[in-house]
C-alpha positions in Angstrom: 0.1 0.2 -0.3 1.8 3.5 -1.0 0.7 6.9 0.2 -1.6 7.8 -1.8 -3.8 5.1 -0.5 -3.2 5.6 3.1 -4.1 9.0 2.3 -7.7 8.2 0.8 -8.0 5.6 3.9 -7.5 7.6 6.4 -9.5 10.8 5.2 -12.7 8.1 4.6 -12.0 6.5 8.3 -12.0 10.7 9.3 -15.2 11.3 7.7 -16.8 8.5 8.4 -16.5 9.3 12.0 -17.5 12.8 12.0 -20.9 11.4 10.4 -21.3 8.8 13.2 -20.8 11.5 15.9 -23.0 13.9 14.4 -25.9 11.1 13.6 -25.4 9.8 17.5 -26.3 13.4 18.6 -29.5 14.5 16.3 -32.4 14.9 18.9 -34.3 11.8 19.2 -38.3 11.1 17.8 -39.7 11.9 20.8 -37.9 15.3 21.5 -37.1 18.8 20.5 -34.1 21.3 21.3 -35.5 24.9 22.9 -33.5 27.6 22.7 -31.1 26.9 25.7 -30.7 22.9 24.1 -33.3 21.0 26.6 -34.2 18.2 24.9 -38.1 19.5 24.5 -41.1 16.5 25.1 -43.1 15.3 22.8 -46.8 14.0 23.7 -48.3 13.2 20.3 -48.7 14.1 16.8 -51.8 15.6 15.1 -53.0 16.1 11.3 -52.4 19.9 10.0 -56.1 19.6 9.0 -57.8 17.7 12.0 -56.5 18.5 14.9 -58.9 15.4 16.3 -56.8 12.7 14.2 -53.6 11.7 17.1 -51.0 9.9 16.5 -48.6 8.6 18.9 -45.9 8.1 16.6 -44.8 10.8 12.7 -46.2 9.6 9.7 -48.7 10.8 7.5 -52.8 12.0 8.2 -55.5 10.3 6.2 -55.3 13.6 3.5 -51.5 12.5 3.0 -50.0 15.3 4.9 -47.5 15.3 7.4 -48.2 14.8 11.4 -47.2 17.5 13.7 -45.6 17.1 16.6 -47.9 18.6 20.0 -45.1 19.3 23.0 -45.7 19.1 27.2 -44.4 22.7 27.6 -47.3 24.1 24.3 -49.9 22.2 25.9 -50.0 23.1 29.3 -49.8 26.8 28.1 -52.9 26.0 25.8 -54.7 24.3 28.9 -53.7 27.3 31.5 -55.4 30.0 29.0 -59.3 29.6 29.4 -60.7 27.9 26.2 -61.6 30.7 23.1 -62.1 30.3 20.0 -59.6 32.5 18.2 -60.4 34.8 14.8 -58.2 37.2 12.8 -59.6 40.3 13.4 -59.2 41.0 9.8 -61.7 37.6 9.6 -63.6 39.2 12.3 -64.3 42.8 10.8 -65.6 41.4 7.6 -68.3 38.8 9.2 -69.4 42.3 10.8 -68.9 41.0 14.5 -70.9 43.4 16.5 -70.5 43.5 20.3 -72.7 45.4 23.3 -72.3 45.5 27.3 -74.4 43.2 29.9 -76.3 46.4 31.2 -77.9 46.8 34.9 -80.9 48.6 35.1 -84.6 49.1 35.6 -86.7 47.9 32.6 -89.8 48.9 31.4 -92.4 46.8 29.5 -95.0 49.3 27.7 -98.2 46.5 26.2 -99.5 46.6 23.4 -102.5 45.6 21.9 -105.9 46.1 20.6 -109.7 46.9 21.8 -112.9 47.5 21.3 -114.8 50.5 22.9 -118.3 49.3 25.1 -120.2 51.6 27.3 -119.6 51.4 31.2 -121.6 48.9 32.8 -121.9 50.7 36.3 -123.5 53.7 34.0 -126.3 51.6 32.6 -129.7 51.9 34.0 -132.4 49.2 32.4 -136.3 51.6 32.1 -138.8 48.6 33.5 -142.6 50.0 34.9 -143.8 48.1 38.6 -147.2 48.1 37.1 -149.1 46.8 34.5 -150.5 49.4 32.1 -150.7 50.2 28.4 -147.7 52.3 26.3 -150.2 55.4 25.3 -147.0 58.3 24.2 -143.0 57.1 23.0 -141.2 60.8 23.6 -138.1 58.9 22.1 -138.8 56.7 18.8 -135.3 56.2 18.2 -132.5 54.0 19.8 -129.6 55.8 20.1 -131.0 59.3 21.1 -129.6 61.2 23.8 -131.8 62.4 26.7 -130.8 64.1 29.7 -131.9 63.5 33.6 -135.6 64.5 34.0 -136.8 64.0 30.5 -139.9 62.0 29.9 -139.4 59.2 28.4 -143.2 58.2 27.8 -146.6 58.2 29.1 -148.2 55.0 30.8 -152.1 53.9 31.4 -152.1 52.1 34.7 -155.3 51.3 36.6 -153.6 51.1 40.2 -151.9 53.9 39.4 -154.8 55.9 39.3 -156.4 54.4 42.4 -152.6 54.8 44.2 -153.0 59.0 43.3 -157.1 58.4 44.7 -155.4 57.5 47.5 -153.0 59.8 48.5 -155.3 62.7 47.9 -158.2 61.7 50.3 -155.2 61.3 52.6 -154.0 64.7 52.1 -157.6 65.4 52.5 -158.6 63.9 55.7 -155.1 65.7 57.0 -153.7 62.3 58.3 -150.6 62.1 58.5 -150.5 58.2 58.6 -152.8 57.5 55.2 -150.2 60.0 53.9 -147.2 58.9 54.7 -148.2 55.2 53.6 -150.1 56.8 50.2 -146.9 58.3 49.1 -144.8 55.2 49.9 -146.9 53.4 47.6 -146.4 56.3 45.0 -143.1 55.8 45.1 -143.3 52.4 45.1 -145.3 52.0 41.4 -142.2 54.7 39.8 -144.2 57.9 41.1 -140.7 60.1 41.9 -140.5 62.6 44.4 -141.3 65.7 42.4 -144.5 64.1 40.4 -146.0 63.6 44.0 -145.7 66.9 44.8 -146.8 68.4 41.6 -150.1 66.1 42.5 -150.6 67.0 46.1 -150.6 70.6 44.2 -152.8 70.4 41.4 -154.8 68.4 44.1 -156.4 66.3 40.4 -155.5 62.9 39.1 -153.7 62.2 36.1 -154.5 59.1 34.8 -151.3 59.6 32.1 -148.3 58.9 34.0 -145.1 59.9 32.7 -142.0 58.1 33.1 -138.8 60.0 33.3 -135.3 59.4 32.7 -132.7 59.0 36.1 -129.3 60.0 33.7 -128.0 61.7 31.2 -127.3 59.1 28.3 -128.2 57.3 25.0 -130.8 55.0 23.8 -129.3 51.7 23.7 -132.4 49.8 23.3 -135.8 50.2 23.0 -137.8 47.8 23.1 -142.4 49.1 22.4 -143.8 51.4 20.9 -147.0 53.5 21.1 -150.5 51.2 22.2 -148.1 48.7 23.7 -149.0 46.6 27.0 -146.5 46.2 29.2 -146.6 44.8 32.8 -142.9 44.0 35.5 -140.1 42.7 34.4 -140.3 43.5 31.3 -137.3 46.2 30.1 -139.1 49.3 28.2 -135.4 50.5 26.5 -131.3 50.6 27.7 -129.8 54.0 28.4 -126.4 54.5 29.0 -124.1 57.6 30.0 -121.5 57.6 27.6 -119.4 60.4 29.9 -117.0 57.5 30.4 -116.7 54.4 28.4 -114.8 51.1 28.6 -112.8 49.5 26.5 -112.2 45.9 26.1 -108.7 44.1 25.6 -107.0 41.1 25.3 -103.1 40.3 25.9 -101.2 37.1 25.4 -100.4 34.9 28.5 -97.4 35.7 28.7 -97.5 39.8 29.3 -99.6 39.2 32.5 -96.8 39.5 34.2 -96.8 42.7 33.5 -100.2 44.2 33.9 -102.1 45.3 36.8 -104.9 46.9 37.8 -104.9 50.6 38.3 -101.7 51.1 35.3 -102.1 53.7 32.9 -102.6 52.9 29.8 -103.1 55.3 26.1 -105.2 54.6 23.8 -105.6 55.9 19.9 -108.2 56.1 17.5 -108.7 56.0 14.1 -111.1 58.1 13.6 -109.1 60.8 15.7 -105.0 59.9 15.0 -103.7 62.9 16.4 -105.5 62.5 20.2 -104.3 59.8 22.4 -107.3 59.1 25.4 -105.5 58.5 29.2 -107.3 56.2 30.7 -106.2 53.2 33.3 -106.5 49.2 33.8 -109.9 48.6 35.8 -109.8 45.2 36.0 -107.7 42.1 34.8 -109.4 39.3 34.7 -108.8 36.0 36.4 -109.6 33.2 33.2 -107.3 33.0 30.2 -109.2 32.3 27.6 -108.8 28.1 26.6 -108.6 29.1 22.8 -106.9 32.1 21.9 -105.0 32.0 25.0 -105.1 35.4 26.4 -106.2 37.3 29.1 -109.0 40.2 29.1 -108.6 43.3 30.1 -111.3 45.8 31.0 -109.8 49.5 30.6 -111.7 52.9 31.6 -111.6 56.0 29.7 -113.1 59.5 30.7 -115.5 60.4 27.4 -116.3 63.9 28.4 -116.8 65.0 24.4 -118.9 61.6 23.6 -116.7 61.3 20.1 -115.5 57.8 21.5 -119.0 55.5 20.2 -119.7 51.8 21.4 -118.0 49.5 19.5 -115.6 51.8 18.0 -112.0 50.1 17.4 -108.8 51.4 19.5 -104.9 50.8 19.6 -104.1 50.7 23.4 -100.8 51.6 24.2 -100.3 49.7 28.6 -97.7 51.1 30.8 -96.5 48.1 32.4 -94.3 47.2 35.6 -90.7 48.0 36.0 -88.6 45.1 37.0 -86.0 47.0 39.0 -82.6 46.5 39.6 -82.5 43.3 36.2 -79.8 42.4 34.4 -80.2 42.8 29.8 -78.8 42.0 26.9 -80.0 43.1 23.2 -82.8 40.4 22.5 -81.3 39.6 18.9 -78.2 38.5 20.8 -79.9 35.6 22.5 -79.5 32.1 20.6 -82.6 29.8 21.7 -82.0 25.9 20.6 -84.6 23.3 21.5 -83.2 22.6 25.3 -80.9 25.4 25.9 -80.0 29.1 25.5 -76.9 30.6 25.0 -75.2 33.7 24.1 -71.2 34.7 22.5 -69.0 36.6 24.6 -66.7 38.4 23.4 -62.9 38.3 25.6 -61.0 40.6 23.4 -58.4 40.3 20.8 -60.7 37.8 18.4 -61.5 35.7 20.6 -65.0 34.5 21.7 -66.4 32.0 23.9 -70.3 30.1 24.0 -71.7 30.7 27.6 -75.1 29.3 28.9 -77.6 31.1 30.3 -81.3 31.7 31.4 -83.4 34.2 30.4 -86.5 35.6 32.0 -88.7 38.5 30.9 -88.8 40.8 27.6 -89.3 44.4 27.1 -89.1 45.5 24.2 -85.6 45.1 22.4 -84.5 44.3 25.8 -84.5 40.4 27.8 -83.7 39.8 31.0 -81.1 37.7 32.0 -81.7 35.1 35.0 -78.5 33.7 35.1 -75.1 32.9 33.2 -73.9 36.4 32.5 -72.3 39.5 35.4 -72.8 42.9 34.5 -70.3 44.8 32.0 -69.4 41.7 30.2 -69.1 42.0 26.6 -71.5 39.7 23.8 -71.6 39.3 20.4 -75.1 40.8 19.2 -74.7 40.1 15.0 -72.8 37.2 13.4 -73.1 35.4 16.8 -74.9 32.7 15.1 -72.0 32.0 13.2 -69.4 31.7 15.6 -71.0 29.5 17.3 -72.0 27.8 14.5 -67.8 27.5 14.7 -67.4 27.1 18.8 -69.5 24.2 18.0 -66.8 22.3 16.4 -64.0 23.4 18.7 -63.5 20.1 21.2 -62.5 22.1 23.9 -65.1 25.1 23.9 -68.0 22.5 23.5 -66.8 20.7 26.1 -66.2 23.9 28.5 -70.1 24.5 27.6 -71.7 21.4 28.4 -70.5 20.9 31.6 -71.4 24.3 32.0 -74.6 23.3 31.3 -74.7 19.8 32.7 -75.2 18.4 29.6 -73.4 15.1 28.9 -69.9 14.3 27.4 -71.0 13.3 23.9 -69.3 16.6 22.6 -66.0 15.3 23.1 -65.0 13.7 20.5 -61.6 13.0 21.3 -62.6 9.8 22.3 -60.1 6.5 22.7 -60.8 3.3 20.8 -57.7 1.9 21.8 -59.6 -1.3 23.4 -62.2 -1.3 20.4 -62.3 -4.9 19.1 -64.6 -5.6 15.7 -66.2 -9.2 15.0 -63.7 -11.2 13.2 -66.6 -12.0 10.3 -66.2 -8.7 9.4 -62.6 -9.7 7.9 -61.9 -12.1 5.5 -58.6 -13.6 7.3 -57.2 -14.6 3.7 -57.3 -10.9 2.5 -55.6 -10.3 5.9 -52.9 -12.9 5.5 -49.1 -12.0 7.8 -49.9 -8.4 6.2 -48.8 -5.2 8.1 -51.2 -1.9 7.3 -49.9 0.2 9.4 -49.3 3.0 6.5 -52.2 1.1 4.4 -54.3 3.5 2.2 -58.0 2.2 2.5 -60.0 5.4 0.3 -62.2 4.1 -2.4 -63.5 0.8 -0.3 -66.6 0.2 1.4 -67.3 2.4 4.5 -68.0 0.8 7.7 -70.2 3.7 9.9 -69.2 4.2 13.5 -65.6 3.9 13.2 -62.7 5.6 12.1 -58.7 5.7 11.0 -57.1 2.4 11.2 -53.5 3.3 10.2 -52.4 1.8 13.6 -54.5 -1.4 12.8 -53.1 -4.9 12.6 -54.4 -8.0 11.5 -54.7 -11.9 13.2 -54.7 -13.7 10.3 -55.6 -16.3 12.5 -58.6 -15.3 14.9 -59.5 -12.4 11.4 -59.7 -9.6 14.0 -58.8 -5.9 14.0 -57.7 -3.9 17.2 -58.1 -0.1 16.3 -55.0 1.9 18.8 -56.6 5.2 17.7 -59.9 5.9 16.1 -61.8 9.2 15.1 -65.3 8.8 15.5 -67.4 9.6 12.2 -64.8 8.0 10.0 -65.5 4.9 8.1 -63.4 2.1 7.8 -62.8 0.7 4.5 -60.7 -2.6 3.6 -59.9 -3.8 0.1 
């Protein structure tokens, strides 16, 4: 061996020794150097496009992408922070996200409804007769005529009234006080007024026809007689209503009943005079809910000095409902209602959002009371919250936090461990897997077995014909060649 060959051999040996030393000091697969030179512990590998896909060693994801490591220090830092949905500020701006503060103040809830005008029952008089007789003359000919208190309504001929007048005049003539008092009481019982009795005593002449007078101002609502008709006690001759004050009958839905109470102020407008607003009060809240319409009746009282309000007029009513003191409330549009729960989206700042389960209370216009789940001063999303809620529902950590708060089941946690799941041997053909190692097998494009997941770490025993999945992702199918 000459000198040249010795030089080449020495160079090769030195190069091999250097390479061997370098490979010996490379970081292991389960660690990586930090800035201080310390090794970082790798917990597992995840797919770049699917954080639910995990593996205990490097490899390819179902989409063919390289798995990326998750280090212990990064996981610890993330777990120390509150789970939140992070969105780029530019995306937040493009989504048109708007926010509002949770406020605490007094809630007022005006109740709007419609009603119709009706006479005040307390100011309705039924005019009848207290003795048999005949209507000889009617002073009011038609309904809806206006009369004043003391105006004659009709004349009646009654033999009993004629006899009672005669007895009264005889008692006056004899100046018998007891007879006068008894005769006077009988005339009143038969329907004569004090003024008519005084006129009779003054004239000392029996009137065969007796006037029946109006007991109050009002309008004739019903007129049931005509001249010449025979009437007897119990027959309603006419109905007289004083319209100086009227009732308005309205209805509200049962979910508004908590805001309405007797004595509250009310306002009313009429289509025939929209520029005027009538002021009234809630006179009575009926205690029964209508089983068909699911509404509660209200009776409101309004003054009607100019008699503009007519029975059966339609009206729009606004009731100044009860106030809820020191109530925590948010904009009604911010509340997300589902079939079993209610929630809002909290804006944590710096593009971070998180769902929060709440319990709502009474509604007051565009505000809604929050009984639990929020605190005064917190910021919530009022626009695009449904998009954020949909995105948050895809995050395992956020949904676990949400379901734990709402006492829900753990079914939303998709990181389910199937390491001990075994399959029915009938579903695998031993002949097709004989001696095969399928750790890197691509099963795309074959039959789907719903309810199973990725089998990149699955090995098959040809003798038993079974398969064991070390890591599976729920919701994805298993394919076999």
